[in-house]
N, CA and C of each residue as an Amber inpcrd file, in Angstrom:
protein
   222
   3.7480000 -13.8890000  -5.7250000   2.8670000 -13.9620000  -6.8090000
   2.8130000 -12.6420000  -7.5880000   2.6060000 -12.6170000  -8.9030000
   2.5970000 -11.3290000  -9.6300000   1.1680000 -11.0190000  -9.9450000
   0.9540000  -9.7210000 -10.1740000  -0.4180000  -9.2590000 -10.6340000
  -0.7030000  -9.8470000 -12.0110000  -1.9400000 -10.1670000 -12.3120000
  -2.3870000 -10.7570000 -13.5450000  -3.2740000  -9.7990000 -14.3450000
  -3.3770000  -9.9480000 -15.6580000  -4.3320000  -9.2270000 -16.3840000
  -5.7470000  -9.5150000 -15.9070000  -6.5620000  -8.5270000 -15.7450000
  -7.9030000  -8.7080000 -15.3140000  -8.1990000  -8.8050000 -13.8070000
  -7.0060000  -8.7200000 -13.0330000  -7.1800000  -8.7610000 -11.6020000
  -7.8480000  -7.4820000 -11.0960000  -8.7490000  -7.6270000 -10.1440000
  -9.3900000  -6.4490000  -9.4950000  -8.4830000  -5.7570000  -8.6150000
  -8.3730000  -4.4230000  -8.6830000  -7.4550000  -3.6130000  -7.8100000
  -8.2920000  -2.8390000  -6.8100000  -7.9430000  -3.0040000  -5.5290000
  -8.5970000  -2.3640000  -4.4300000  -7.6290000  -1.5510000  -3.6070000
  -7.9620000  -0.3070000  -3.2390000  -7.0530000   0.4560000  -2.4390000
  -7.1400000   0.0970000  -0.9830000  -6.3490000   0.7360000  -0.1070000
  -6.3070000   0.2740000   1.2970000  -7.5610000   0.5010000   2.0100000
  -8.4210000   1.3660000   1.5060000  -9.7420000   1.6450000   2.1320000
 -10.8460000   0.8060000   1.5780000 -10.5080000  -0.1360000   0.6890000
 -11.5550000  -1.0760000   0.1980000 -12.2280000  -0.5160000  -1.0710000
 -11.8010000   0.5440000  -1.6090000 -12.4210000   1.1890000  -2.8110000
 -11.9120000   0.4350000  -4.0780000 -12.8560000  -0.0290000  -4.8620000
 -12.4950000  -0.7580000  -6.0910000 -12.1090000   0.2740000  -7.1270000
 -10.9240000   0.0820000  -7.6440000 -10.3770000   1.1110000  -8.6220000
 -10.4770000   0.6270000 -10.0520000 -10.6440000  -0.6860000 -10.2910000
 -10.7420000  -1.2040000 -11.6470000 -10.0030000  -2.4950000 -11.8050000
  -9.6990000  -2.8720000 -13.0090000  -8.9420000  -4.0650000 -13.2920000
  -7.6980000  -3.7920000 -14.0530000  -6.7150000  -4.6540000 -13.8060000
  -5.4480000  -4.4580000 -14.5340000  -5.6520000  -4.8220000 -16.0610000
  -5.2250000  -3.8750000 -16.8460000  -5.3500000  -4.1220000 -18.3210000
  -3.9910000  -3.9700000 -19.0370000  -2.9180000  -3.6740000 -18.3280000
  -1.6150000  -3.5380000 -18.9510000  -0.5300000  -3.7440000 -17.9610000
   0.4580000  -4.5800000 -18.3240000   1.6600000  -4.8460000 -17.4590000
   2.9100000  -4.3690000 -18.1720000   3.7350000  -3.7230000 -17.4120000
   5.0900000  -3.2650000 -17.8710000   6.0860000  -4.1680000 -17.3030000
   6.8300000  -4.9160000 -18.1510000   7.8070000  -5.8810000 -17.7080000
   9.2380000  -5.3450000 -17.9210000  10.0940000  -5.7660000 -17.0260000
  11.5310000  -5.4670000 -17.0790000  12.0900000  -6.2720000 -18.2860000
  12.8390000  -5.6120000 -19.1910000  13.3750000  -6.2800000 -20.3560000
  14.4720000  -7.3050000 -20.0410000  15.1150000  -7.1130000 -18.8670000
  16.2770000  -7.9800000 -18.5090000  15.7700000  -9.2730000 -17.8050000
  14.9340000  -9.0960000 -16.8190000  14.5170000 -10.2630000 -16.0100000
  13.0890000 -10.7450000 -16.2400000  12.2940000  -9.9380000 -16.9620000
  10.9050000 -10.2700000 -17.2040000   9.8910000 -10.0360000 -16.0350000
  10.4570000  -9.5040000 -14.9180000   9.6200000  -9.2160000 -13.8280000
   8.6960000  -7.9650000 -14.0400000   7.6190000  -7.9100000 -13.3940000
   6.6300000  -6.7770000 -13.5610000   7.1840000  -5.5870000 -12.8370000
   7.3110000  -4.4760000 -13.5740000   7.7730000  -3.2130000 -12.9740000
   6.4950000  -2.2620000 -12.6440000   5.4910000  -2.3020000 -13.4900000
   4.3140000  -1.5080000 -13.2710000   3.1000000  -2.2070000 -13.8540000
   1.9160000  -1.8770000 -13.2910000   0.6970000  -2.3330000 -13.9030000
  -0.2840000  -1.1810000 -13.9780000  -1.0880000  -1.1330000 -15.0030000
  -2.0860000  -0.0700000 -15.3020000  -3.4390000  -0.5270000 -15.1110000
  -4.2320000   0.3080000 -14.5440000  -5.6570000   0.1180000 -14.3730000
  -6.4340000   1.0290000 -15.2930000  -7.1640000   0.4850000 -16.2130000
  -8.0280000   1.3540000 -17.0660000  -9.2420000   1.8080000 -16.2700000
  -9.6230000   3.0610000 -16.4480000 -10.8040000   3.6180000 -15.7850000
 -11.5490000   4.4160000 -16.8250000 -12.8830000   4.3440000 -16.7800000
 -13.6850000   5.0530000 -17.7630000 -13.5850000   6.5330000 -17.5890000
 -13.5200000   7.2870000 -18.6950000 -13.4610000   8.7360000 -18.6300000
 -14.7190000   9.2430000 -17.8580000 -14.5640000  10.2780000 -17.1170000
 -13.4610000  11.2770000 -17.0340000 -12.3800000  10.8580000 -16.0600000
 -12.4590000   9.6900000 -15.4590000 -11.4150000   9.2210000 -14.5540000
 -10.1970000   8.9000000 -15.3310000  -9.0020000   9.1930000 -14.6740000
  -7.7190000   8.9260000 -15.3160000  -7.3110000   7.4930000 -15.0480000
  -6.5890000   6.9010000 -15.9830000  -6.0340000   5.5650000 -15.7930000
  -4.9730000   5.7190000 -14.6740000  -4.8240000   4.6470000 -13.9410000
  -3.8390000   4.6190000 -12.8070000  -2.6990000   3.6270000 -13.1250000
  -1.5340000   3.9820000 -12.6020000  -0.3720000   3.0850000 -12.7600000
   0.2840000   2.9150000 -11.3670000   0.5560000   1.6390000 -11.0350000
   1.1970000   1.2780000  -9.7870000   2.2430000   0.3100000 -10.0120000
   3.1640000   0.1420000  -9.0370000   4.1950000  -0.8240000  -9.1030000
   3.8490000  -1.9560000  -8.0550000   4.4030000  -3.1570000  -8.2610000
   4.1280000  -4.2180000  -7.2920000   4.4320000  -3.8170000  -5.8150000
   5.3900000  -2.9000000  -5.6760000   5.6920000  -2.4810000  -4.2470000
   4.5860000  -1.7030000  -3.6020000   3.6480000  -1.1810000  -4.4010000
   2.4830000  -0.4890000  -3.8570000   1.3560000  -1.4230000  -3.3850000
   1.5940000  -2.7250000  -3.5730000   0.5850000  -3.7010000  -3.1630000
   0.9370000  -4.3680000  -1.8780000  -0.0390000  -4.4630000  -1.0060000
   0.0940000  -5.1950000   0.2640000  -0.2110000  -6.7050000   0.1360000
  -1.0820000  -6.9930000  -0.8780000  -1.4900000  -8.4010000  -1.0170000
  -1.8050000  -8.6170000  -2.4920000  -1.3200000  -9.7430000  -3.0420000
  -1.6080000 -10.0190000  -4.4690000  -2.0510000 -11.4900000  -4.5530000
  -3.2040000 -11.7600000  -5.1940000  -3.6730000 -13.0720000  -5.4220000
  -3.8910000 -13.1420000  -6.9420000  -4.3630000 -14.2840000  -7.4660000
  -4.6170000 -14.3990000  -8.8870000  -5.6790000 -13.4180000  -9.3600000
  -6.6570000 -13.1460000  -8.5400000  -7.7400000 -12.3250000  -8.9700000
  -7.8620000 -10.9930000  -8.3060000  -7.0870000 -10.6670000  -7.3170000
  -7.2180000  -9.4370000  -6.5830000  -5.8220000  -8.8400000  -6.2310000
  -5.6780000  -7.4880000  -6.3050000  -4.4650000  -6.8230000  -5.8150000
  -5.0350000  -5.7620000  -4.8450000  -4.5510000  -5.8470000  -3.5880000
  -4.8720000  -4.8620000  -2.5660000  -3.6720000  -3.9520000  -2.3490000
  -3.9670000  -2.6710000  -2.5970000  -2.8350000  -1.7000000  -2.4520000
  -2.6320000  -1.3290000  -1.0320000  -1.4000000  -0.8620000  -0.6760000
  -1.1850000  -0.3900000   0.6670000  -1.2570000   1.0990000   0.7430000
  -1.8960000   1.7400000  -0.2480000  -2.1260000   3.2140000  -0.2900000
  -3.5500000   3.4520000  -0.6910000  -4.0880000   4.5810000  -0.3870000
  -5.4160000   5.0050000  -0.8800000  -5.1960000   5.7160000  -2.2050000
  -6.1710000   5.6440000  -3.0290000  -6.0980000   6.3080000  -4.3170000
  -5.9280000   7.8220000  -4.2060000  -6.4240000   8.3940000  -3.1280000
  -6.3490000   9.8060000  -2.8780000  -4.9220000  10.1990000  -2.6150000
  -4.0410000   9.2810000  -2.1960000  -2.7070000   9.5830000  -1.8140000
  -1.7370000   9.6180000  -3.0360000  -2.2280000   9.3500000  -4.2320000
  -1.4360000   9.3570000  -5.3880000  -1.5770000  10.6420000  -6.1700000
  -0.5510000  10.9730000  -6.9230000  -0.5880000  12.1290000  -7.7780000
  -1.5010000  11.9220000  -8.9750000  -1.6490000  10.6590000  -9.4150000
  -2.4070000  10.3080000 -10.5750000  -3.9660000  10.5000000 -10.3820000
  -4.3570000  10.5740000  -9.1440000  -5.8200000  10.6150000  -8.9120000
  -6.3410000  12.0320000  -9.0940000  -5.4520000  13.0160000  -9.2780000
  -5.8620000  14.4610000  -9.3700000  -6.5210000  14.7060000 -10.7150000
């Protein structure tokens, strides 16, 4: 299953990070390469790949990493 627009994203510690608001697709096969989570300022938007997810449903994406483990959370 692929991540969908509006899906809630949760890190491995159960912290809600936000909802998917942008998908980056591969131009050759149409598969999702990245998805972006919009967060209200002063928080930075986050970008993850489907490989960062341990579980994906229509409404939820659970990551296999904690947000603190990413460079983007700084």
